[in-house]
A tleap script that builds the chain and sets N, CA, C and O, in Angstrom:
source leaprc.protein.ff14SB
mol = sequence {
  NMET THR LYS PRO LYS VAL THR ILE VAL ILE
  PRO PHE PHE ASN SER GLU LYS THR LEU ASP
  THR CYS ILE LYS SER ILE LEU LYS GLN THR
  ILE ASN ASN TYR GLU ILE ILE LEU ILE ASP
  ASN ASN SER THR ASP LYS SER LYS GLU ILE
  ALA LEU SER TYR SER LYS GLN TYR ASN ASN
  GLY LEU ASN MET CYS ILE LEU GLN CHIE
}
set mol.1.N position { 37.255 62.062 -86.869 }
set mol.1.CA position { 37.713 62.734 -85.727 }
set mol.1.C position { 38.597 61.830 -84.878 }
set mol.1.O position { 38.273 60.664 -84.650 }
set mol.2.N position { 39.680 62.361 -84.427 }
set mol.2.CA position { 40.794 61.566 -83.747 }
set mol.2.C position { 40.218 61.298 -82.261 }
set mol.2.O position { 39.294 61.940 -81.762 }
set mol.3.N position { 40.783 60.448 -81.760 }
set mol.3.CA position { 40.437 60.177 -80.274 }
set mol.3.C position { 40.844 61.258 -79.383 }
set mol.3.O position { 42.011 61.651 -79.390 }
set mol.4.N position { 39.871 61.814 -78.541 }
set mol.4.CA position { 40.201 62.980 -77.703 }
set mol.4.C position { 41.182 62.671 -76.686 }
set mol.4.O position { 41.152 61.552 -76.174 }
set mol.5.N position { 42.109 63.581 -76.303 }
set mol.5.CA position { 43.031 63.501 -75.308 }
set mol.5.C position { 42.395 63.792 -73.851 }
set mol.5.O position { 42.897 63.371 -72.808 }
set mol.6.N position { 41.334 64.495 -73.920 }
set mol.6.CA position { 40.788 65.042 -72.632 }
set mol.6.C position { 39.232 64.771 -72.809 }
set mol.6.O position { 38.643 65.058 -73.851 }
set mol.7.N position { 38.662 64.239 -71.791 }
set mol.7.CA position { 37.188 64.223 -71.690 }
set mol.7.C position { 36.757 64.944 -70.585 }
set mol.7.O position { 37.192 64.623 -69.479 }
set mol.8.N position { 35.930 65.919 -70.705 }
set mol.8.CA position { 35.367 66.785 -69.708 }
set mol.8.C position { 33.904 66.367 -69.471 }
set mol.8.O position { 33.101 66.380 -70.405 }
set mol.9.N position { 33.575 66.019 -68.300 }
set mol.9.CA position { 32.346 65.570 -67.932 }
set mol.9.C position { 31.629 66.609 -67.021 }
set mol.9.O position { 32.114 67.002 -65.960 }
set mol.10.N position { 30.390 67.034 -67.542 }
set mol.10.CA position { 29.710 68.049 -66.665 }
set mol.10.C position { 28.333 67.408 -66.335 }
set mol.10.O position { 27.471 67.345 -67.211 }
set mol.11.N position { 28.114 66.926 -65.065 }
set mol.11.CA position { 26.939 66.626 -64.629 }
set mol.11.C position { 26.194 67.811 -64.196 }
set mol.11.O position { 26.826 68.754 -63.720 }
set mol.12.N position { 24.859 67.869 -64.314 }
set mol.12.CA position { 24.034 69.028 -63.993 }
set mol.12.C position { 22.675 68.702 -63.557 }
set mol.12.O position { 22.173 67.649 -63.952 }
set mol.13.N position { 22.040 69.472 -62.803 }
set mol.13.CA position { 20.770 69.239 -62.213 }
set mol.13.C position { 20.192 70.681 -61.957 }
set mol.13.O position { 20.627 71.341 -61.013 }
set mol.14.N position { 19.282 71.140 -62.733 }
set mol.14.CA position { 18.584 72.530 -62.571 }
set mol.14.C position { 19.842 73.550 -62.478 }
set mol.14.O position { 20.070 74.177 -61.444 }
set mol.15.N position { 20.510 73.645 -63.456 }
set mol.15.CA position { 21.703 74.601 -63.588 }
set mol.15.C position { 21.518 75.530 -64.708 }
set mol.15.O position { 22.514 75.892 -65.334 }
set mol.16.N position { 20.270 75.984 -65.051 }
set mol.16.CA position { 20.082 76.815 -66.225 }
set mol.16.C position { 20.904 78.308 -65.953 }
set mol.16.O position { 21.309 79.010 -66.880 }
set mol.17.N position { 21.043 78.599 -64.711 }
set mol.17.CA position { 21.811 79.883 -64.535 }
set mol.17.C position { 23.288 79.906 -64.780 }
set mol.17.O position { 23.883 80.955 -65.027 }
set mol.18.N position { 23.930 78.630 -64.704 }
set mol.18.CA position { 25.370 78.530 -64.772 }
set mol.18.C position { 25.853 77.658 -65.881 }
set mol.18.O position { 27.032 77.713 -66.231 }
set mol.19.N position { 24.996 76.855 -66.451 }
set mol.19.CA position { 25.488 75.782 -67.396 }
set mol.19.C position { 25.896 76.482 -68.741 }
set mol.19.O position { 26.793 75.943 -69.389 }
set mol.20.N position { 25.340 77.595 -69.206 }
set mol.20.CA position { 25.762 78.181 -70.352 }
set mol.20.C position { 27.156 78.724 -70.193 }
set mol.20.O position { 27.991 78.456 -71.056 }
set mol.21.N position { 27.488 79.510 -69.094 }
set mol.21.CA position { 28.669 79.987 -68.753 }
set mol.21.C position { 29.839 78.872 -68.673 }
set mol.21.O position { 30.961 79.052 -69.146 }
set mol.22.N position { 29.480 77.860 -68.103 }
set mol.22.CA position { 30.341 76.687 -67.827 }
set mol.22.C position { 30.862 76.255 -69.266 }
set mol.22.O position { 32.058 76.218 -69.559 }
set mol.23.N position { 29.879 75.951 -70.079 }
set mol.23.CA position { 30.164 75.372 -71.404 }
set mol.23.C position { 30.872 76.318 -72.270 }
set mol.23.O position { 31.816 75.904 -72.944 }
set mol.24.N position { 30.515 77.545 -72.320 }
set mol.24.CA position { 31.403 78.707 -73.118 }
set mol.24.C position { 32.698 78.739 -72.540 }
set mol.24.O position { 33.620 78.857 -73.348 }
set mol.25.N position { 33.005 78.659 -71.280 }
set mol.25.CA position { 34.302 78.666 -70.761 }
set mol.25.C position { 35.212 77.583 -71.312 }
set mol.25.O position { 36.382 77.782 -71.640 }
set mol.26.N position { 34.561 76.389 -71.388 }
set mol.26.CA position { 35.360 75.323 -71.806 }
set mol.26.C position { 35.719 75.502 -73.289 }
set mol.26.O position { 36.862 75.291 -73.694 }
set mol.27.N position { 34.721 75.892 -74.084 }
set mol.27.CA position { 34.938 76.157 -75.557 }
set mol.27.C position { 35.931 77.157 -75.923 }
set mol.27.O position { 36.521 77.141 -77.003 }
set mol.28.N position { 36.130 78.130 -74.906 }
set mol.28.CA position { 37.108 79.170 -75.080 }
set mol.28.C position { 38.536 78.633 -74.825 }
set mol.28.O position { 39.465 79.402 -75.071 }
set mol.29.N position { 38.784 77.509 -74.401 }
set mol.29.CA position { 40.084 77.051 -74.055 }
set mol.29.C position { 41.023 76.830 -75.324 }
set mol.29.O position { 40.480 76.472 -76.370 }
set mol.30.N position { 42.241 77.000 -75.294 }
set mol.30.CA position { 43.142 76.624 -76.351 }
set mol.30.C position { 43.308 75.241 -76.701 }
set mol.30.O position { 43.601 74.953 -77.862 }
set mol.31.N position { 43.170 74.448 -75.922 }
set mol.31.CA position { 43.176 73.036 -76.257 }
set mol.31.C position { 42.093 72.633 -77.199 }
set mol.31.O position { 40.997 73.168 -77.029 }
set mol.32.N position { 42.229 71.784 -78.149 }
set mol.32.CA position { 41.062 71.533 -79.100 }
set mol.32.C position { 40.940 69.985 -79.351 }
set mol.32.O position { 40.220 69.531 -80.241 }
set mol.33.N position { 41.641 69.261 -78.565 }
set mol.33.CA position { 41.434 67.793 -78.752 }
set mol.33.C position { 40.873 67.251 -77.386 }
set mol.33.O position { 41.510 66.629 -76.536 }
set mol.34.N position { 39.423 67.649 -77.349 }
set mol.34.CA position { 38.711 67.149 -76.318 }
set mol.34.C position { 37.346 66.886 -76.632 }
set mol.34.O position { 36.899 67.217 -77.730 }
set mol.35.N position { 36.555 66.254 -75.667 }
set mol.35.CA position { 35.089 65.952 -75.793 }
set mol.35.C position { 34.519 66.459 -74.532 }
set mol.35.O position { 35.149 66.458 -73.475 }
set mol.36.N position { 33.299 66.898 -74.668 }
set mol.36.CA position { 32.463 67.337 -73.543 }
set mol.36.C position { 31.289 66.334 -73.419 }
set mol.36.O position { 30.572 66.149 -74.403 }
set mol.37.N position { 31.073 65.719 -72.330 }
set mol.37.CA position { 29.952 64.970 -72.084 }
set mol.37.C position { 28.995 65.608 -71.001 }
set mol.37.O position { 29.349 65.693 -69.825 }
set mol.38.N position { 27.902 66.006 -71.401 }
set mol.38.CA position { 26.935 66.657 -70.551 }
set mol.38.C position { 25.980 65.637 -69.972 }
set mol.38.O position { 25.331 64.919 -70.732 }
set mol.39.N position { 25.861 65.539 -68.608 }
set mol.39.CA position { 24.915 64.658 -68.143 }
set mol.39.C position { 23.747 65.310 -67.320 }
set mol.39.O position { 24.014 65.982 -66.324 }
set mol.40.N position { 22.630 65.141 -67.676 }
set mol.40.CA position { 21.555 65.727 -67.069 }
set mol.40.C position { 20.890 64.826 -66.044 }
set mol.40.O position { 20.494 63.712 -66.387 }
set mol.41.N position { 20.767 65.216 -64.933 }
set mol.41.CA position { 19.982 64.242 -63.932 }
set mol.41.C position { 18.509 64.717 -63.753 }
set mol.41.O position { 18.109 65.192 -62.691 }
set mol.42.N position { 17.852 64.584 -64.679 }
set mol.42.CA position { 16.378 64.938 -64.768 }
set mol.42.C position { 16.209 66.349 -64.315 }
set mol.42.O position { 15.487 66.458 -63.324 }
set mol.43.N position { 16.682 67.421 -64.783 }
set mol.43.CA position { 16.436 68.728 -64.575 }
set mol.43.C position { 15.035 69.008 -64.839 }
set mol.43.O position { 14.415 68.403 -65.714 }
set mol.44.N position { 14.489 69.958 -64.065 }
set mol.44.CA position { 13.040 70.520 -64.307 }
set mol.44.C position { 13.165 71.931 -64.916 }
set mol.44.O position { 12.145 72.456 -65.362 }
set mol.45.N position { 14.269 72.539 -64.963 }
set mol.45.CA position { 14.266 73.928 -65.424 }
set mol.45.C position { 14.633 73.732 -66.959 }
set mol.45.O position { 14.250 72.754 -67.601 }
set mol.46.N position { 15.465 74.827 -67.522 }
set mol.46.CA position { 15.762 74.692 -68.870 }
set mol.46.C position { 17.156 74.308 -69.154 }
set mol.46.O position { 17.651 74.607 -70.241 }
set mol.47.N position { 17.871 73.627 -68.202 }
set mol.47.CA position { 19.162 73.124 -68.410 }
set mol.47.C position { 19.376 72.162 -69.413 }
set mol.47.O position { 20.377 72.180 -70.129 }
set mol.48.N position { 18.304 71.156 -69.514 }
set mol.48.CA position { 18.352 70.286 -70.560 }
set mol.48.C position { 18.314 70.857 -72.152 }
set mol.48.O position { 18.962 70.373 -73.080 }
set mol.49.N position { 17.437 71.950 -72.228 }
set mol.49.CA position { 17.329 72.626 -73.410 }
set mol.49.C position { 18.824 73.275 -73.798 }
set mol.49.O position { 19.356 73.171 -74.904 }
set mol.50.N position { 19.305 73.876 -72.789 }
set mol.50.CA position { 20.556 74.522 -72.990 }
set mol.50.C position { 21.585 73.602 -73.514 }
set mol.50.O position { 22.279 73.926 -74.477 }
set mol.51.N position { 21.717 72.368 -72.862 }
set mol.51.CA position { 22.673 71.337 -73.215 }
set mol.51.C position { 22.406 70.709 -74.549 }
set mol.51.O position { 23.335 70.367 -75.282 }
set mol.52.N position { 21.079 70.544 -74.890 }
set mol.52.CA position { 20.744 70.005 -76.243 }
set mol.52.C position { 21.114 71.083 -77.264 }
set mol.52.O position { 21.594 70.701 -78.331 }
set mol.53.N position { 20.956 72.270 -77.066 }
set mol.53.CA position { 21.265 73.320 -77.917 }
set mol.53.C position { 22.821 73.216 -78.311 }
set mol.53.O position { 23.168 73.135 -79.489 }
set mol.54.N position { 23.706 73.223 -77.274 }
set mol.54.CA position { 25.050 73.007 -77.616 }
set mol.54.C position { 25.451 71.705 -78.282 }
set mol.54.O position { 26.308 71.670 -79.165 }
set mol.55.N position { 24.806 70.635 -77.836 }
set mol.55.CA position { 25.030 69.412 -78.380 }
set mol.55.C position { 24.765 69.346 -79.933 }
set mol.55.O position { 25.482 68.685 -80.684 }
set mol.56.N position { 23.638 70.108 -80.372 }
set mol.56.CA position { 23.362 70.215 -81.808 }
set mol.56.C position { 24.303 71.099 -82.494 }
set mol.56.O position { 24.728 70.800 -83.610 }
set mol.57.N position { 24.688 72.280 -81.830 }
set mol.57.CA position { 25.571 73.313 -82.361 }
set mol.57.C position { 27.097 72.576 -82.655 }
set mol.57.O position { 27.788 72.742 -83.660 }
set mol.58.N position { 27.338 71.899 -81.725 }
set mol.58.CA position { 28.859 71.334 -81.694 }
set mol.58.C position { 28.768 69.777 -81.797 }
set mol.58.O position { 29.407 69.127 -80.971 }
set mol.59.N position { 28.124 69.209 -82.617 }
set mol.59.CA position { 27.815 67.855 -82.576 }
set mol.59.C position { 29.082 66.987 -82.934 }
set mol.59.O position { 28.998 65.760 -82.874 }
set mol.60.N position { 30.216 67.587 -83.293 }
set mol.60.CA position { 31.326 66.716 -83.437 }
set mol.60.C position { 32.240 66.659 -82.107 }
set mol.60.O position { 33.119 65.811 -81.958 }
set mol.61.N position { 31.959 67.571 -81.237 }
set mol.61.CA position { 32.798 67.541 -80.083 }
set mol.61.C position { 32.041 67.383 -78.653 }
set mol.61.O position { 32.701 67.248 -77.623 }
set mol.62.N position { 30.759 67.404 -78.646 }
set mol.62.CA position { 29.991 67.220 -77.526 }
set mol.62.C position { 29.190 65.905 -77.531 }
set mol.62.O position { 28.689 65.468 -78.566 }
set mol.63.N position { 29.094 65.336 -76.429 }
set mol.63.CA position { 28.157 64.169 -76.337 }
set mol.63.C position { 27.224 64.451 -75.248 }
set mol.63.O position { 27.618 64.865 -74.158 }
set mol.64.N position { 25.950 64.229 -75.531 }
set mol.64.CA position { 25.042 64.432 -74.492 }
set mol.64.C position { 24.496 63.071 -73.981 }
set mol.64.O position { 24.048 62.189 -74.714 }
set mol.65.N position { 24.588 63.019 -72.688 }
set mol.65.CA position { 24.134 61.769 -72.004 }
set mol.65.C position { 22.967 62.296 -71.096 }
set mol.65.O position { 23.011 63.411 -70.576 }
set mol.66.N position { 21.901 61.407 -70.937 }
set mol.66.CA position { 20.738 61.703 -70.078 }
set mol.66.C position { 20.690 60.623 -68.970 }
set mol.66.O position { 20.697 59.432 -69.282 }
set mol.67.N position { 20.646 60.988 -67.801 }
set mol.67.CA position { 20.429 59.957 -66.608 }
set mol.67.C position { 18.953 60.200 -66.212 }
set mol.67.O position { 18.450 61.301 -65.991 }
set mol.68.N position { 18.332 58.983 -66.157 }
set mol.68.CA position { 16.889 59.039 -65.865 }
set mol.68.C position { 16.737 58.210 -64.606 }
set mol.68.O position { 17.421 57.195 -64.481 }
set mol.69.N position { 15.959 58.547 -63.751 }
set mol.69.CA position { 15.492 57.841 -62.511 }
set mol.69.C position { 14.563 56.756 -62.950 }
set mol.69.O position { 14.036 56.021 -62.116 }
savepdb mol mol.pdb
quit
């Protein structure tokens, strides 16, 4: 994989209602030389599961970071 030209960072906390739409919107863009870094700030809803699902599905272009208190 070549070094990405663009890094998109998505911090989230309890965003299960909007996170899926956010990620899908990025994946639909015409640019293809990017990485997405998803940062979970200890969500208590299903946000983390949504992020992990995308991370597994697109493991070559998504990075998953977990912030813990």
